[in-house]
C-alpha positions in Angstrom: 7.5 -14.2 -6.0 8.2 -14.2 -2.2 9.4 -17.6 -0.7 7.0 -19.0 1.6 8.9 -22.0 3.1 12.5 -23.1 3.9 12.5 -25.0 0.9 11.6 -22.1 -1.2 14.3 -20.1 0.4 16.9 -22.7 -0.5 15.6 -22.8 -4.1 15.9 -19.0 -4.2 19.3 -18.8 -2.5 20.6 -21.5 -4.8 19.3 -20.0 -7.9 20.7 -16.3 -7.1 24.0 -17.6 -6.0 24.3 -19.7 -9.2 23.2 -16.7 -11.3 25.7 -14.4 -9.7 28.6 -16.8 -10.0 27.5 -17.4 -13.6 27.7 -13.6 -14.1 31.2 -13.7 -12.6 32.3 -16.3 -15.2 31.0 -13.9 -17.9 32.1 -10.6 -17.1 35.4 -11.6 -15.2 36.7 -10.9 -11.7 37.7 -7.3 -12.8 33.9 -6.6 -12.9 32.5 -8.8 -10.2 33.3 -8.8 -6.6 31.7 -11.4 -4.2 31.4 -10.2 -0.4 30.2 -12.7 2.1 28.1 -11.5 5.1 30.6 -13.3 7.4 33.4 -11.0 6.1 31.0 -8.1 6.4 29.8 -9.0 9.9 33.5 -9.5 11.1 35.0 -6.4 9.8 32.3 -4.0 8.4 34.8 -1.1 7.9 37.3 -3.3 6.0 34.9 -5.0 3.9 33.3 -1.8 2.9 36.6 -0.4 2.2 37.5 -3.3 -0.2 34.2 -2.7 -1.8 34.8 0.9 -2.2 38.3 0.2 -3.8 37.0 -2.1 -6.1 34.1 0.2 -7.3 36.4 3.2 -7.5 34.4 5.0 -4.8 35.8 6.9 -1.5 35.0 5.1 1.7 33.1 7.2 4.2 32.6 6.2 7.6 29.0 7.4 7.3 28.6 4.2 5.3 28.4 2.3 8.7 26.2 4.8 10.5 22.9 3.5 9.4 22.2 1.4 12.4 19.0 2.4 14.0 17.8 4.6 11.2 16.2 1.8 9.2 12.5 2.0 8.4 10.9 -1.2 9.6 7.3 -0.1 9.0 6.7 -2.9 6.7 9.2 -5.3 8.5 8.5 -5.3 12.3 9.6 -9.0 12.7 12.9 -8.0 11.4 14.2 -5.8 14.3 17.8 -7.1 13.8 18.1 -5.0 10.6 18.4 -2.1 13.0 21.7 -3.4 14.1 24.9 -3.4 12.3 26.3 -6.6 10.7 27.3 -8.5 13.7 28.9 -12.0 13.9 26.0 -14.4 15.3 23.2 -12.2 14.2 21.2 -13.6 11.2 23.0 -16.8 11.5 20.7 -19.2 9.8 21.9 -22.4 11.4 21.5 -21.1 14.8 18.1 -19.3 14.2 16.4 -22.3 12.4 15.3 -25.5 13.9 16.9 -28.8 12.8 14.1 -29.8 10.4 14.5 -26.5 8.6 18.3 -26.7 8.4 17.9 -30.2 6.9 15.2 -28.9 4.3 17.6 -26.1 3.4 20.6 -28.5 2.9 18.5 -31.1 1.0 18.3 -28.4 -1.6 21.2 -26.3 -1.4 23.8 -28.5 0.5 26.1 -28.7 -2.5 26.0 -25.0 -3.2 26.8 -24.4 0.5 29.7 -26.9 0.6 31.1 -25.5 -2.6 31.3 -22.3 -1.0 33.0 -23.6 2.0 30.3 -23.5 4.5 30.0 -26.7 6.8 27.0 -28.9 6.7 25.1 -30.3 9.4 24.6 -33.5 7.1 27.8 -33.9 4.9 25.9 -36.3 2.8 24.0 -33.3 1.4 27.2 -32.1 -0.2 26.4 -34.5 -3.1 23.6 -32.3 -4.5 19.8 -32.5 -4.1 18.1 -35.8 -4.0 15.0 -36.7 -5.8 12.8 -34.6 -3.3 15.2 -31.7 -3.6 15.2 -31.7 -7.5 11.5 -31.8 -7.4 11.3 -28.7 -5.1 13.9 -27.0 -7.3 11.8 -27.9 -10.5 8.4 -26.6 -8.9 10.3 -23.3 -7.7 11.6 -22.7 -11.1 8.2 -23.6 -12.7 6.4 -21.2 -10.3 9.0 -18.5 -10.8 8.6 -18.8 -14.8 5.0 -18.6 -14.5 5.2 -15.5 -12.2 7.5 -13.7 -14.7 5.4 -14.7 -17.6 2.3 -13.3 -15.9 4.1 -10.1 -15.3 5.5 -9.9 -18.8 1.9 -10.5 -20.1 0.4 -8.0 -17.7 3.1 -5.4 -18.8 2.1 -5.8 -22.5 -1.6 -5.4 -22.2 -3.6 -2.5 -23.2 -4.9 -1.6 -19.9 -1.3 -1.7 -18.5 0.0 0.5 -21.4 -2.9 3.0 -20.9 -2.2 3.2 -17.1 1.6 3.2 -17.5 2.4 5.2 -20.6 6.0 5.0 -22.1 7.6 7.9 -21.0 9.3 9.8 -23.9 12.7 11.1 -23.0 13.0 14.8 -22.4 15.0 16.6 -25.2 18.3 17.7 -24.1 18.8 21.4 -24.2 21.4 22.5 -26.7 
């Protein structure tokens, strides 16, 4: 389900951050690493070296050579994806109008504040108000319905006929 409004993006962001942080609590810091976009933009090589060290992979300079090679066929409006992470690019506070920033903060202000991000309206650090909670509930309901529809479709006879379960190939001995 694709978000269609600033409120939906805020709901999605808040939900995904909460899920990731919940995962961190379950699996522990030795199996979870959080990388902020701002850190990646400020020092791409340093941030990638940290990720590589954490995952046990070797850092390769080619990891930063993707700029200009991104296929934007389906995303012509996202030309900034062609450029490497750079401070100031994709800064939602600078790119969004005040109404949209207010809408985002009304739903996710407390999560932003908990992560140390400054708020345009510090009062939003207390958590979503009635309208924000209603938008979160609506988002969660629509997301649950979307997932349920996908599950029902995947269980249907027509789906199984068009998408047969692949049997694993025998391992040669």
